LOKOLZA-290575 format. One record per atom (N, C-alpha, C, O): residue in one letter; x, y, z. Coordinates in steps of 0.1 Angstrom, whole numbers, plus 5000, padded with zeros to 4 digits. Example, Ala and Ser with C-alpha at 12.3 -4.5 7.8 and 13.67 -1.06 7.14 Angstrom:
residues 2
NODE/code/xx/yy/zz
NODE/a/5132/4943/5078
NODE/a/5123/4955/5078
NODE/a/5132/4967/5078
NODE/a/5142/4967/5085
NODE/s/5128/4978/5071
NODE/s/5137/4989/5071
NODE/s/5129/5000/5079
NODE/s/5134/5011/5080
//
This chain:
residues 152
NODE/code/xx/yy/zz
NODE/x/5008/4988/5000
NODE/x/5000/5002/5001
NODE/x/5010/5012/5000
NODE/x/5021/5012/5005
NODE/x/5004/5022/4992
NODE/x/5012/5035/4992
NODE/x/5008/5043/5002
NODE/x/4997/5044/5007
NODE/x/5018/5050/5005
NODE/x/5014/5060/5017
NODE/x/5009/5076/5011
NODE/x/5016/5080/5002
NODE/x/5002/5081/5014
NODE/x/4994/5088/5008
NODE/x/5004/5104/5011
NODE/x/5008/5108/5022
NODE/x/5006/5108/5001
NODE/x/5016/5118/4997
NODE/x/5015/5129/5006
NODE/x/5005/5135/5003
NODE/x/5021/5135/5017
NODE/x/5017/5149/5022
NODE/x/5023/5165/5014
NODE/x/5034/5168/5011
NODE/x/5012/5170/5012
NODE/x/5018/5184/5003
NODE/x/5028/5188/5009
NODE/x/5039/5186/5003
NODE/x/5030/5193/5019
NODE/x/5040/5199/5030
NODE/x/5052/5194/5028
NODE/x/5061/5201/5025
NODE/x/5054/5180/5029
NODE/x/5067/5174/5026
NODE/x/5070/5175/5013
NODE/x/5082/5180/5011
NODE/x/5060/5172/5000
NODE/x/5065/5172/4988
NODE/x/5070/5187/4981
NODE/x/5078/5189/4972
NODE/x/5064/5196/4988
NODE/x/5072/5213/4990
NODE/x/5085/5213/4994
NODE/x/5095/5217/4989
NODE/x/5083/5206/5007
NODE/x/5098/5210/5014
NODE/x/5111/5198/5004
NODE/x/5123/5200/5003
NODE/x/5106/5191/5000
NODE/x/5113/5184/4991
NODE/x/5117/5188/4979
NODE/x/5128/5183/4975
NODE/x/5110/5196/4970
NODE/x/5110/5204/4959
NODE/x/5121/5217/4965
NODE/x/5129/5221/4957
NODE/x/5120/5223/4977
NODE/x/5130/5233/4984
NODE/x/5142/5228/4983
NODE/x/5151/5233/4976
NODE/x/5143/5215/4990
NODE/x/5155/5211/4992
NODE/x/5160/5209/4978
NODE/x/5172/5214/4976
NODE/x/5155/5204/4970
NODE/x/5161/5198/4956
NODE/x/5165/5212/4949
NODE/x/5175/5211/4942
NODE/x/5160/5225/4950
NODE/x/5164/5238/4943
NODE/x/5177/5242/4953
NODE/x/5186/5247/4947
NODE/x/5178/5240/4965
NODE/x/5190/5242/4974
NODE/x/5203/5235/4970
NODE/x/5214/5239/4971
NODE/x/5198/5222/4966
NODE/x/5210/5213/4966
NODE/x/5216/5217/4950
NODE/x/5228/5218/4947
NODE/x/5203/5220/4940
NODE/x/5211/5224/4926
NODE/x/5217/5233/4928
NODE/x/5229/5233/4923
NODE/x/5213/5245/4935
NODE/x/5222/5259/4938
NODE/x/5237/5254/4943
NODE/x/5248/5255/4937
NODE/x/5234/5249/4956
NODE/x/5248/5246/4962
NODE/x/5257/5237/4955
NODE/x/5269/5240/4954
NODE/x/5252/5227/4949
NODE/x/5262/5217/4938
NODE/x/5266/5228/4925
NODE/x/5277/5228/4921
NODE/x/5258/5237/4919
NODE/x/5262/5248/4909
NODE/x/5272/5255/4913
NODE/x/5281/5258/4905
NODE/x/5273/5260/4926
NODE/x/5282/5267/4932
NODE/x/5294/5260/4937
NODE/x/5304/5267/4937
NODE/x/5295/5249/4940
NODE/x/5305/5246/4944
NODE/x/5313/5237/4936
NODE/x/5324/5234/4940
NODE/x/5308/5232/4920
NODE/x/5315/5231/4909
NODE/x/5322/5243/4905
NODE/x/5334/5244/4904
NODE/x/5313/5253/4903
NODE/x/5317/5263/4896
NODE/x/5332/5270/4909
NODE/x/5343/5269/4903
NODE/x/5332/5272/4916
NODE/x/5339/5277/4929
NODE/x/5352/5268/4932
NODE/x/5363/5272/4937
NODE/x/5349/5253/4927
NODE/x/5358/5243/4931
NODE/x/5367/5246/4918
NODE/x/5379/5243/4918
NODE/x/5363/5249/4910
NODE/x/5375/5250/4896
NODE/x/5384/5259/4899
NODE/x/5395/5258/4894
NODE/x/5381/5270/4907
NODE/x/5390/5279/4907
NODE/x/5399/5276/4921
NODE/x/5411/5280/4922
NODE/x/5392/5269/4931
NODE/x/5400/5264/4943
NODE/x/5410/5252/4935
NODE/x/5422/5254/4935
NODE/x/5407/5244/4929
NODE/x/5413/5235/4924
NODE/x/5426/5240/4914
NODE/x/5436/5234/4915
NODE/x/5424/5251/4908
NODE/x/5434/5259/4902
NODE/x/5443/5265/4907
NODE/x/5453/5268/4901
NODE/x/5440/5266/4923
NODE/x/5448/5269/4933
NODE/x/5458/5261/4939
NODE/x/5466/5265/4947
NODE/x/5455/5246/4935
NODE/x/5460/5235/4941
NODE/x/5456/5232/4959
NODE/x/5464/5228/4967
NODE/x/5445/5236/4960
NODE/x/5439/5234/4973
NODE/x/5426/5229/4972
NODE/x/5418/5230/4963
NODE/x/5425/5222/4983
NODE/x/5413/5214/4991
NODE/x/5400/5222/4994
NODE/x/5403/5231/5002
NODE/x/5388/5221/4992
NODE/x/5379/5228/5000
NODE/x/5383/5231/5016
NODE/x/5384/5243/5020
NODE/x/5385/5220/5024
NODE/x/5388/5220/5035
NODE/x/5400/5230/5037
NODE/x/5399/5239/5045
NODE/x/5412/5229/5030
NODE/x/5424/5238/5028
NODE/x/5419/5253/5029
NODE/x/5421/5262/5037
NODE/x/5411/5254/5018
NODE/x/5404/5268/5015
NODE/x/5394/5272/5029
NODE/x/5395/5284/5032
NODE/x/5387/5265/5036
NODE/x/5381/5267/5045
NODE/x/5389/5273/5054
NODE/x/5387/5285/5058
NODE/x/5400/5267/5059
NODE/x/5410/5268/5069
NODE/x/5414/5287/5063
NODE/x/5413/5298/5069
NODE/x/5418/5285/5053
NODE/x/5425/5300/5049
NODE/x/5414/5310/5048
NODE/x/5418/5322/5046
NODE/x/5404/5308/5049
NODE/x/5391/5318/5047
NODE/x/5391/5324/5064
NODE/x/5390/5336/5068
NODE/x/5390/5311/5072
NODE/x/5391/5310/5087
NODE/x/5403/5324/5089
NODE/x/5401/5335/5093
NODE/x/5416/5318/5085
NODE/x/5425/5325/5090
NODE/x/5427/5341/5084
NODE/x/5434/5350/5090
NODE/x/5421/5342/5074
NODE/x/5418/5356/5066
NODE/x/5409/5365/5074
NODE/x/5408/5377/5073
NODE/x/5403/5360/5081
NODE/x/5392/5367/5090
NODE/x/5394/5369/5102
NODE/x/5385/5376/5108
NODE/x/5405/5362/5110
NODE/x/5409/5359/5120
NODE/x/5423/5363/5124
NODE/x/5432/5360/5116
NODE/x/5427/5368/5134
NODE/x/5440/5368/5140
NODE/x/5443/5359/5155
NODE/x/5436/5354/5163
NODE/x/5457/5360/5154
NODE/x/5460/5348/5166
NODE/x/5453/5338/5170
NODE/x/5449/5335/5181
NODE/x/5451/5330/5158
NODE/x/5447/5318/5155
NODE/x/5459/5306/5160
NODE/x/5471/5306/5157
NODE/x/5453/5296/5169
NODE/x/5459/5285/5172
NODE/x/5454/5274/5166
NODE/x/5443/5274/5161
NODE/x/5463/5261/5166
NODE/x/5462/5252/5161
NODE/x/5448/5244/5165
NODE/x/5440/5238/5158
NODE/x/5448/5245/5176
NODE/x/5434/5240/5188
NODE/x/5423/5249/5178
NODE/x/5414/5243/5172
NODE/x/5424/5258/5178
NODE/x/5413/5269/5172
NODE/x/5409/5260/5159
NODE/x/5399/5253/5160
NODE/x/5416/5261/5149
NODE/x/5414/5254/5140
NODE/x/5410/5240/5139
NODE/x/5403/5236/5129
NODE/x/5415/5231/5148
NODE/x/5405/5219/5150
NODE/x/5393/5222/5155
NODE/x/5384/5214/5151
NODE/x/5389/5231/5162
NODE/x/5376/5233/5168
NODE/x/5366/5236/5158
NODE/x/5355/5231/5156
NODE/x/5372/5248/5150
NODE/x/5363/5252/5139
NODE/x/5360/5246/5128
NODE/x/5350/5249/5122
NODE/x/5369/5237/5125
NODE/x/5368/5231/5112
NODE/x/5366/5214/5116
NODE/x/5367/5208/5105
NODE/x/5365/5206/5126
NODE/x/5361/5197/5130
NODE/x/5370/5190/5128
NODE/x/5365/5179/5127
NODE/x/5384/5189/5127
NODE/x/5392/5176/5123
NODE/x/5400/5172/5136
NODE/x/5401/5178/5147
NODE/x/5406/5163/5133
NODE/x/5412/5159/5143
NODE/x/5430/5168/5142
NODE/x/5435/5174/5133
NODE/x/5435/5165/5156
NODE/x/5451/5173/5152
NODE/x/5459/5168/5145
NODE/x/5468/5174/5139
NODE/x/5457/5156/5143
NODE/x/5468/5146/5129
NODE/x/5463/5151/5118
NODE/x/5471/5156/5111
NODE/x/5450/5152/5114
NODE/x/5444/5157/5101
NODE/x/5450/5173/5098
NODE/x/5455/5177/5088
NODE/x/5447/5180/5112
NODE/x/5449/5194/5110
NODE/x/5467/5198/5107
NODE/x/5471/5208/5102
NODE/x/5473/5188/5113
NODE/x/5489/5190/5111
NODE/x/5490/5186/5097
NODE/x/5497/5193/5089
NODE/x/5484/5175/5093
NODE/x/5486/5171/5078
NODE/x/5481/5185/5067
NODE/x/5489/5191/5059
NODE/x/5469/5188/5069
NODE/x/5462/5199/5063
NODE/x/5475/5215/5064
NODE/x/5480/5222/5055
NODE/x/5478/5214/5078
NODE/x/5487/5227/5077
NODE/x/5499/5225/5072
NODE/x/5504/5236/5068
NODE/x/5507/5213/5070
NODE/x/5516/5211/5067
NODE/x/5519/5215/5048
NODE/x/5527/5222/5043
NODE/x/5508/5206/5042
NODE/x/5505/5212/5030
NODE/x/5505/5226/5025
NODE/x/5513/5230/5017
NODE/x/5496/5234/5033
NODE/x/5494/5249/5033
NODE/x/5511/5258/5036
NODE/x/5515/5268/5031
NODE/x/5516/5250/5045
NODE/x/5528/5258/5046
NODE/x/5538/5255/5034
NODE/x/5546/5264/5031
NODE/x/5537/5244/5027
NODE/x/5547/5239/5016
NODE/x/5543/5246/5003
NODE/x/5550/5246/4993
NODE/x/5532/5251/5004
NODE/x/5522/5259/4992
NODE/x/5526/5273/4995
NODE/x/5523/5280/4985
NODE/x/5532/5281/5008
NODE/x/5536/5292/5012
NODE/x/5522/5301/5014
NODE/x/5521/5313/5012
NODE/x/5514/5293/5018
NODE/x/5500/5300/5017
NODE/x/5498/5305/5035
NODE/x/5491/5315/5037
NODE/x/5504/5298/5046
NODE/x/5504/5299/5055
NODE/x/5520/5298/5063
NODE/x/5530/5293/5058
NODE/x/5519/5305/5075
NODE/x/5532/5304/5085
NODE/x/5525/5296/5098
NODE/x/5514/5293/5101
NODE/x/5537/5292/5105
NODE/x/5534/5285/5114
NODE/x/5542/5296/5125
NODE/x/5552/5302/5121
NODE/x/5537/5298/5141
NODE/x/5549/5301/5149
NODE/x/5546/5301/5166
NODE/x/5537/5308/5172
NODE/x/5556/5292/5172
NODE/x/5554/5292/5187
NODE/x/5553/5301/5193
NODE/x/5561/5310/5190
NODE/x/5543/5304/5203
NODE/x/5542/5313/5212
NODE/x/5556/5315/5219
NODE/x/5563/5306/5223
NODE/x/5559/5328/5221
NODE/x/5572/5330/5231
NODE/x/5568/5328/5243
NODE/x/5576/5323/5252
NODE/x/5555/5331/5247
NODE/x/5555/5329/5263
NODE/x/5550/5316/5267
NODE/x/5554/5312/5278
NODE/x/5542/5307/5258
NODE/x/5540/5291/5262
NODE/x/5543/5282/5247
NODE/x/5536/5283/5237
NODE/x/5555/5275/5249
NODE/x/5558/5271/5236
NODE/x/5551/5260/5233
NODE/x/5552/5254/5222
NODE/x/5543/5255/5242
NODE/x/5533/5247/5235
NODE/x/5522/5253/5226
NODE/x/5519/5246/5216
NODE/x/5515/5263/5227
NODE/x/5509/5270/5218
NODE/x/5517/5273/5205
NODE/x/5528/5278/5206
NODE/x/5510/5269/5190
NODE/x/5515/5274/5179
NODE/x/5504/5280/5174
NODE/x/5492/5277/5176
NODE/x/5510/5293/5166
NODE/x/5501/5302/5161
NODE/x/5497/5299/5146
NODE/x/5504/5290/5141
NODE/x/5490/5304/5139
NODE/x/5491/5301/5126
NODE/x/5485/5312/5117
NODE/x/5473/5315/5119
NODE/x/5492/5320/5108
NODE/x/5489/5330/5102
NODE/x/5492/5326/5087
NODE/x/5501/5319/5082
NODE/x/5479/5337/5081
NODE/x/5475/5332/5066
NODE/x/5490/5344/5058
NODE/x/5493/5354/5064
NODE/x/5496/5341/5049
NODE/x/5503/5347/5043
NODE/x/5497/5359/5031
NODE/x/5485/5360/5028
NODE/x/5506/5366/5027
NODE/x/5502/5372/5015
NODE/x/5497/5365/5006
NODE/x/5486/5366/5001
NODE/x/5506/5355/5004
NODE/x/5501/5345/4991
NODE/x/5486/5337/4995
NODE/x/5478/5332/4987
NODE/x/5485/5336/5006
NODE/x/5475/5329/5012
NODE/x/5459/5340/5009
NODE/x/5448/5337/5007
NODE/x/5466/5352/5011
NODE/x/5455/5359/5012
NODE/x/5449/5362/4997
NODE/x/5437/5363/4995
NODE/x/5458/5364/4987
NODE/x/5458/5365/4975
NODE/x/5449/5351/4967
NODE/x/5441/5353/4958
NODE/x/5451/5341/4973
NODE/x/5444/5332/4968
NODE/x/5426/5328/4974
NODE/x/5417/5323/4968
NODE/x/5426/5334/4991
NODE/x/5415/5338/4991
NODE/x/5406/5345/4983
NODE/x/5396/5340/4978
NODE/x/5410/5358/4982
NODE/x/5406/5368/4973
NODE/x/5401/5364/4960
NODE/x/5390/5367/4954
NODE/x/5411/5358/4956
NODE/x/5408/5352/4940
NODE/x/5394/5340/4942
NODE/x/5384/5341/4934
NODE/x/5395/5333/4949
NODE/x/5386/5322/4951
NODE/x/5370/5331/4955
NODE/x/5359/5328/4950
NODE/x/5372/5342/4964
NODE/x/5361/5346/4966
NODE/x/5355/5357/4952
NODE/x/5343/5358/4949
NODE/x/5366/5363/4945
NODE/x/5361/5374/4934
NODE/x/5354/5360/4924
NODE/x/5343/5363/4920
NODE/x/5358/5351/4922
NODE/x/5350/5340/4913
NODE/x/5340/5339/4920
NODE/x/5330/5339/4912
NODE/x/5337/5337/4930
NODE/x/5323/5331/4937
NODE/x/5315/5344/4934
NODE/x/5305/5343/4928
NODE/x/5318/5357/4938
NODE/x/5311/5365/4935
NODE/x/5308/5367/4918
NODE/x/5296/5368/4915
NODE/x/5317/5368/4909
NODE/x/5310/5365/4896
NODE/x/5301/5360/4893
NODE/x/5292/5366/4888
NODE/x/5300/5347/4896
NODE/x/5291/5339/4896
NODE/x/5276/5339/4902
NODE/x/5266/5334/4896
NODE/x/5277/5345/4916
NODE/x/5266/5352/4920
NODE/x/5261/5362/4910
NODE/x/5249/5362/4906
NODE/x/5269/5370/4908
NODE/x/5264/5383/4898
NODE/x/5260/5378/4888
NODE/x/5249/5383/4885
NODE/x/5262/5368/4878
NODE/x/5254/5362/4869
NODE/x/5244/5359/4871
NODE/x/5234/5364/4866
NODE/x/5244/5351/4879
NODE/x/5232/5341/4888
NODE/x/5220/5354/4890
NODE/x/5209/5351/4886
NODE/x/5220/5363/4894
NODE/x/5209/5375/4899
NODE/x/5208/5385/4895
NODE/x/5199/5392/4899
NODE/x/5219/5388/4883
NODE/x/5218/5402/4875
NODE/x/5204/5404/4869
NODE/x/5197/5415/4869
NODE/x/5201/5394/4863
NODE/x/5187/5395/4851
NODE/x/5174/5394/4860
NODE/x/5163/5394/4855
NODE/x/5177/5392/4876
NODE/x/5164/5392/4882
NODE/x/5158/5410/4883
NODE/x/5165/5420/4883
NODE/x/5144/5409/4884
NODE/x/5140/5422/4884
NODE/x/5139/5424/4899
NODE/x/5143/5414/4906
NODE/x/5134/5437/4906
NODE/x/5132/5439/4919
NODE/x/5122/5432/4925
NODE/x/5124/5429/4937
NODE/x/5111/5427/4920
NODE/x/5101/5420/4925
NODE/x/5107/5404/4929
NODE/x/5104/5398/4940
NODE/x/5114/5399/4919
NODE/x/5118/5387/4921
NODE/x/5130/5386/4930
NODE/x/5131/5376/4938
NODE/x/5140/5399/4929
NODE/x/5150/5396/4939
NODE/x/5147/5399/4957
NODE/x/5153/5395/4967
NODE/x/5136/5406/4956
NODE/x/5126/5410/4971
NODE/x/5119/5399/4973
NODE/x/5117/5398/4985
NODE/x/5115/5389/4966
NODE/x/5108/5373/4970
NODE/x/5118/5366/4976
NODE/x/5118/5360/4986
NODE/x/5129/5367/4967
NODE/x/5141/5358/4972
NODE/x/5145/5358/4987
NODE/x/5145/5348/4993
NODE/x/5148/5373/4992
NODE/x/5154/5377/5002
NODE/x/5142/5378/5012
NODE/x/5144/5376/5024
NODE/x/5132/5380/5008
NODE/x/5121/5378/5019
NODE/x/5119/5361/5024
NODE/x/5114/5357/5035
NODE/x/5124/5350/5010
NODE/x/5119/5339/5016
NODE/x/5129/5333/5024
NODE/x/5128/5324/5031
NODE/x/5143/5340/5020
NODE/x/5154/5336/5028
NODE/x/5154/5339/5044
NODE/x/5159/5332/5053
NODE/x/5146/5351/5047
NODE/x/5148/5360/5055
NODE/x/5138/5355/5064
NODE/x/5139/5358/5076
NODE/x/5126/5344/5060
NODE/x/5117/5337/5066
NODE/x/5125/5324/5071
NODE/x/5125/5319/5082
NODE/x/5132/5321/5060
NODE/x/5139/5306/5067
NODE/x/5148/5311/5075
NODE/x/5147/5305/5087
NODE/x/5157/5320/5074
NODE/x/5167/5324/5087
NODE/x/5158/5327/5100
NODE/x/5165/5328/5110
NODE/x/5146/5329/5101
NODE/x/5138/5336/5112
NODE/x/5136/5323/5119
NODE/x/5136/5322/5131
NODE/x/5133/5311/5110
NODE/x/5128/5298/5113
NODE/x/5138/5289/5121
NODE/x/5136/5282/5130
NODE/x/5153/5291/5113
NODE/x/5164/5284/5118
NODE/x/5169/5291/5130
NODE/x/5177/5284/5138
NODE/x/5167/5300/5133
NODE/x/5170/5307/5146
NODE/x/5165/5300/5159
NODE/x/5169/5296/5169
NODE/x/5149/5301/5152
NODE/x/5145/5294/5165
NODE/x/5143/5281/5168
NODE/x/5139/5276/5178
NODE/x/5148/5275/5157
NODE/x/5153/5257/5159
NODE/x/5168/5259/5165
NODE/x/5174/5249/5170
NODE/x/5172/5267/5164
NODE/x/5187/5268/5169
NODE/x/5185/5270/5187
NODE/x/5190/5263/5196
NODE/x/5178/5278/5188
NODE/x/5171/5279/5200
NODE/x/5166/5271/5210
NODE/x/5165/5275/5222
NODE/x/5163/5259/5205
NODE/x/5156/5248/5210
NODE/x/5166/5240/5217
NODE/x/5162/5229/5223
//
């Protein structure tokens, strides 16, 4: 016996499909830029984190990126070899290792972000004001609902 389809579930599935299509499109297009830079998505995530924050320790990266210390060490080793980051031990506590993004690393982040912005601009530039407002309002509603769920 077939289960009767719930219209709400059908609508949610359709919305989820739209999100997945958008996400896949963005990942694939931006991934091209990341791949050209010879870094992985996780490495780019770390570079972005370092680009936005200062005084970052290896422990901070482990926590925010949800990776093990050994995986983090390997990831950072690769970024050091590409001259995208530098590590420095704390003068006051030798156990602490700070990680800094280099100028080359900053340029790699900017390059990928610029590519992402170009893609987003192409995607949205032909929308009229009403269509843009509908999208913004829809996402505002979803964000409000997410905030409520996160508080629970």
